[in-house]
C-alpha positions in Angstrom: 49.6 14.8 -31.0 52.2 12.8 -32.9 53.4 16.1 -34.4 54.2 17.7 -31.0 57.5 17.4 -29.3 58.0 16.5 -25.7 58.0 20.1 -24.4 54.8 20.9 -26.3 53.1 17.8 -25.0 54.1 18.7 -21.4 52.8 22.3 -21.8 49.5 21.3 -23.3 48.8 18.6 -20.7 49.9 21.0 -17.9 47.4 23.5 -19.1 44.6 20.9 -18.9 45.8 19.5 -15.6 46.8 22.7 -13.8 47.2 21.2 -10.3 49.7 18.6 -11.6 53.4 18.5 -12.6 53.8 16.7 -16.0 56.9 15.1 -17.3 56.9 13.2 -20.6 59.3 10.8 -22.4 59.1 10.0 -26.1 60.3 6.6 -27.1 62.0 5.6 -30.4 58.8 3.7 -31.4 56.9 7.0 -31.1 55.0 6.0 -27.9 54.7 8.4 -25.0 55.2 7.9 -21.3 53.7 10.5 -18.9 54.7 11.0 -15.3 52.2 13.0 -13.3 52.7 14.4 -9.8 49.3 15.4 -8.5 48.1 17.3 -5.5 49.4 15.8 -2.3 52.5 14.5 -4.1 50.6 11.5 -5.5 52.6 10.2 -8.4 51.4 8.4 -11.5 53.1 7.0 -14.5 51.3 6.0 -17.7 53.5 4.2 -20.3 53.3 3.1 -23.9 50.7 5.6 -25.0 50.2 5.3 -28.7 50.3 9.0 -29.8 48.5 8.2 -33.1 45.3 7.5 -31.0 45.3 11.1 -29.7 45.1 13.4 -32.7 44.4 17.1 -32.5 42.7 19.1 -29.8 40.1 16.3 -29.2 42.9 13.8 -28.7 44.7 16.0 -26.2 41.5 16.4 -24.3 40.8 12.7 -24.4 44.3 11.9 -23.0 43.9 14.5 -20.2 40.5 13.0 -19.3 42.0 9.5 -19.3 44.9 10.6 -17.1 42.4 12.1 -14.6 40.3 8.9 -14.6 43.4 6.8 -13.9 44.4 9.1 -11.1 40.9 8.8 -9.5 40.9 5.0 -9.8 44.4 4.7 -8.4 43.4 6.9 -5.4 40.3 4.9 -4.8 42.2 1.6 -4.9 44.8 2.9 -2.5 42.1 3.9 0.0 40.3 0.6 -0.4 43.4 -1.6 -0.1 45.8 0.8 1.7 
């Protein structure tokens, strides 16, 4: 994934998370931040993603799965403590 530019990353994550709006930021240190707006306008931000840990198709799939897991955990925590 470290060979993809911001728009390419947004497009590939959007294809794997079709009900979400994805916005990415690439930092000078080559890390990635992802803002996700999910169904129901739930908003999530994941920062300091080391793009070297998400190589190729398998890496993109892994990142999408991890984003979904974070969204689920966040929603569960909100319901539990909200």
